[in-house]
N, C-alpha and C positions, 0 to 999 in steps of 0.2 A: 444372786440377783444381778441383773444386767447393770452396768455402771449408769449412774443417774443422768448423765448428759444425753443418753440415748432413749430413755424411757419417758417420752413426752406425750404419748397418746393414750386415750381410753377407748376400749372397744366394749360393746355390750353383748352379753350372751343372751340369746333368745332360746328359751326352752319351751317347746310345745308339749301340751298334754298328750298322753298316750291313749290310743284306742286299740281294741283287740280286733284284728283282721284275720279271721279263720285260724284262731289259736296263736297268733303272733302279735305281740305288742309292738306297735309302730307309732311314730309321731304323727299327730293330726295337724298338718300344716295349714288347715283351714280355720283352726281355732286361734284364740288370742294367746300368745306366749307370755310366760313370766320373763321379766327383764332383770338382768344383773350386770352392773357396770364392772369392768375389769380395768382398773387404772394401772399405770406403770408398764405399758407395753411399747414395743417397737415394731414397725411394719416395714417389710422389704418386699417390693413388687416382684412377682414371678413372671416368667415369660408368658406373653399372651399367645393364644392360638386362634387362628382364623380358619374356618371351614367354609369352603365354597363348593357346594355340590348341589346345584339347583337353588340354593339359598345361602344367605350369609349368616354365620353364627360366630360369635367371638367369645372366647373364654379369657377372663382376667382374674387375677388373684394376688394374694400376698402370703408370705410366710410371716407369722406373728410370733414374736418372743415376748413372754410375759412372766409374771410372778410364778414361783415354783408351786407345784402340786395343785393346779387349777382343777376345779370341778367342771369339766367340760367333756362331752361325749360326742361321738361322730354324728348323731342325729340332731345335735344342737345347731343353731345358726348363729352367725355373728353379724352384728351391725357395725359397720365402720364407714365413716365419712358419709353418712346418710344413705348407705346402700346395704342390702341384706345379702350375705354370702353363706354358702354351704361350708361346713367343716368337713375336710377330706381326711379320712382315716382317724386314728386315735391320737391323742395328745402325747407327745414325748416329754417325759419329765427328765431333765438333765441335772444329775446330782453334782455337788461340789464338795470336796473334802472339807473346806472351811465354811461352806454355805454362802460364801461371798459371790459366787458365780452360778448358783443354782437357778434354774429357769424352767419354764414350760415352753414348748415350741409346737406350733400346729400350722396347717395350711388352710386357707379359705379361698374359695373360687366362686365365680358368678358367670353364668352363661347368658348372653343376650343375642337375640335374633332368631 
């Protein structure tokens, strides 16, 4: 677990129901998701990207470190600071020999523009 002085935020996992699209189960982002708070997290901003090719698009995001062994998958979304973000890739579970530093780490991003 990350030392207590750093784990001051709570993020919310948004898990959307699945629909079958031509034999593949995918998240239905038009439906209402189930919500699950994840307390004891720490957020570190990642580099923003700006794309200007006939229009402006900006990607912002965070690397989140949280409690170990989170139930979080790549098609879940995360709500942080009043905004909804995509989870990028799988959650990395970081073990610790003593369990004192065990954590989960994942990246969230949001595109605007």
